[in-house]
N, C-alpha and C positions, 0 to 999 in steps of 0.2 A: 890442231893438237887437242887432245883430251888428257886431263890429269887423272890419276888414280882416285883422287878425292872426288872429282866430278862423277866418275863411274859409280863409286859407292853411294854418293848422294842421289844419283839418278835411280839406282836400284831401290834406295830407301823411299823415294817419292812414289815409286811404282808399287812398292810393297812386295818385291820379288827377291828371290835368293839368287846366288851365283849360278846354280844349276838351271834355273828358269831362264836367266839371261843367256846362258850358253845355248840353250835350246832355241830361243827366239832368234839368236844371231847365227845359228848353224856352225858354231865352233865348239871345241871341247871345254869341259869344265876346268881342266888344268890351264888352258889358255886364259880363261877369265881370271883364275886365281893368280897367275903370273902377272897379268895386266894390273890387277888391283894391288899387287904387292910392290909395284914400281914406286920409286921415289919421284915425285913430280910428274912430268909428262910420261904417259904410258909408252912403253917401248914394245915393239913386237913386229910381226909381219904386217905390212900395210894392208893387205887384203883382209886379214882377220880384224884389224882395228876398224876398217871401213864397215865390215859386217856388224860389229858391235854398235858403232855410232848409228848406222842405219836402223838397227833393231830398236835402239832407244828412241830414235825419232819416230818410228812407226808406232811405238808404244805410247807416245804422247809427251816426250820430254824434249825441251829445247836445251841444247848445250850452248852456253854462252862463252864465246872465245874471248881471249885477251883483247881489250880495247873495243869490244862490241858494245852496242848501246845497252846500258843498264844504269840504274840509279847511281851506283858507286864506281862504275867503270872497270870492275874486276871480273874474274871468271866466276862461273856459277852454273846452276841448272834451274830450270823452272818448268812446271807442267804447262803444256799447251792447253789442254782441256782437262780439268779434274774429272775423275771418273773411276770406275772399277779397274783393277789391274788386268792386263791382257791375259787371255787364255792361250794355252799352248796346244 
């Protein structure tokens, strides 16, 4: 699962807007907007959610799940390799 907070944080780390994430993931802008407007875990069509997570991973973001190895044991995001934002 990914939370709306993680999605926004991941976009911020990459320096991209919702439209760019939608293009990278191959989903519509309203889909991204609905996902980010969710409270807590993102709700939506599993296929769309998978596309978004895959796009964020390809762009260089690790999404840290609950109880995954991290210093504080909580959810979060981190860049795999710092660098310029992806091009569409």
